[in-house]
C-alpha positions as CSV (number, residue, x, y, z in Angstrom):
1,X,105.2,119.4,71.6
2,X,106.9,116.9,73.3
3,X,106.0,118.3,76.7
4,X,105.4,116.0,79.6
5,X,104.5,116.5,83.2
6,X,104.7,114.2,85.9
7,X,103.3,114.3,89.0
8,X,103.9,113.0,92.7
9,X,107.8,113.0,91.5
10,X,110.6,115.0,92.9
11,X,113.2,116.2,90.7
12,X,116.9,114.3,92.3
13,X,119.5,115.7,90.4
14,X,120.6,116.5,86.9
15,X,122.4,114.2,84.3
16,X,124.9,116.1,82.6
17,X,126.7,115.4,79.1
18,X,130.7,115.6,79.5
19,X,130.6,119.1,77.9
20,X,128.3,120.5,80.4
21,X,124.6,120.2,78.7
22,X,121.8,118.9,80.4
23,X,120.6,115.3,79.1
24,X,118.5,114.2,81.6
25,X,116.8,114.9,85.1
26,X,117.1,111.6,87.9
27,X,113.6,111.6,89.2
28,X,112.2,109.6,92.3
29,X,108.6,108.9,93.6
30,X,108.7,110.0,97.4
31,X,106.6,107.1,98.9
32,X,108.6,104.5,97.5
33,X,112.0,106.2,96.0
34,X,111.9,104.5,92.8
35,X,113.9,106.1,90.3
36,X,113.9,106.9,87.1
37,X,115.7,109.1,84.0
38,X,113.6,111.6,82.6
39,X,115.8,112.2,79.1
40,X,115.8,116.4,78.3
41,X,117.7,118.5,76.3
42,X,116.3,121.7,78.0
43,X,115.0,121.9,81.7
44,X,113.0,124.7,83.0
45,X,112.3,124.9,86.6
46,X,109.3,127.2,88.1
47,X,109.3,126.1,91.4
48,X,108.1,129.5,92.8
49,X,110.2,130.3,96.0
50,X,111.4,126.6,96.2
51,X,113.7,127.2,92.7
52,X,116.6,128.4,94.4
53,X,117.0,124.9,96.7
54,X,116.1,123.4,93.9
55,X,118.7,124.6,91.9
56,X,121.1,123.7,94.5
57,X,119.9,119.9,94.8
58,X,119.9,119.5,91.1
59,X,123.1,121.8,90.3
60,X,125.3,121.5,93.3
61,X,128.3,123.3,91.7
62,X,126.7,125.6,90.5
63,X,127.7,129.4,91.0
64,X,124.2,131.1,90.2
65,X,122.8,132.5,93.5
66,X,119.2,133.1,93.4
67,X,117.4,134.1,96.6
68,X,114.1,133.0,97.9
69,X,111.7,135.6,97.5
70,X,108.1,134.9,99.7
71,X,105.0,137.1,98.9
72,X,102.6,135.6,101.3
73,X,99.3,137.4,101.7
74,X,96.1,136.3,102.9
75,X,93.6,136.2,100.6
76,X,89.5,137.2,101.5
77,X,86.8,136.0,98.9
78,X,83.7,137.8,98.5
79,X,80.7,136.5,96.6
80,X,78.7,139.3,94.7
81,X,75.1,138.3,94.7
82,X,74.4,140.6,92.0
83,X,77.2,140.5,89.7
84,X,76.8,143.1,86.8
85,X,78.8,141.1,84.0
86,X,79.5,137.2,84.1
87,X,82.3,137.3,81.7
88,X,84.6,140.1,83.2
89,X,87.6,139.5,85.4
90,X,89.2,142.8,86.8
91,X,92.5,142.7,88.7
92,X,93.1,146.4,91.1
93,X,96.3,147.0,92.7
94,X,96.4,149.6,95.6
95,X,100.0,148.9,96.4
96,X,101.3,152.6,95.6
97,X,98.7,153.7,97.4
98,X,98.8,152.4,100.4
99,X,102.7,151.1,100.4
100,X,101.3,147.6,101.0
101,X,100.1,145.0,99.0
102,X,96.0,145.1,98.7
103,X,94.9,143.7,95.8
104,X,91.1,143.2,94.6
105,X,90.2,140.6,92.0
106,X,86.8,140.5,90.3
107,X,86.1,136.9,89.1
108,X,83.9,135.6,86.2
109,X,82.0,133.7,88.6
110,X,81.3,136.9,90.5
111,X,83.4,136.5,93.5
112,X,85.7,139.1,94.8
113,X,89.1,138.4,96.0
114,X,90.8,141.1,98.4
115,X,94.6,140.2,99.6
116,X,96.5,141.8,102.0
117,X,99.8,142.8,103.3
118,X,102.7,140.8,102.5
119,X,105.0,138.9,104.7
120,X,108.2,139.1,103.8
121,X,109.3,137.0,106.9
122,X,106.8,133.7,106.6
123,X,109.1,130.7,107.0
124,X,108.6,128.6,103.7
125,X,107.2,125.3,104.1
126,X,108.7,122.3,102.6
127,X,107.6,121.9,99.0
128,X,104.4,120.1,98.5
129,X,103.1,120.9,101.7
């Protein structure tokens, strides 16, 4: 379908046409700063909480005001020694009961993941760290 995935690459700037449509993305390899243009007609930004800063980098004149949102939490992983079903995945959310983030997620490998309280003031590390 024409999808190309690039790793170890930083998006530096959006290349726009005279009528305001995206036509490419200037990219750089961070270790060497070698740059190239990736032609595109559409762009999907999926950078999680870094998306607002990525929009400002790529489209500095944009008036779009996205706010970063962190949903920091710690996961504790337990291994179920006697899983009843090896092909089942289930997630249970207790947020409404305890009024904080609390999730239990059973995985296919028998592990049980528990995620606790979210931290709204967590510092966002630089991308890639």
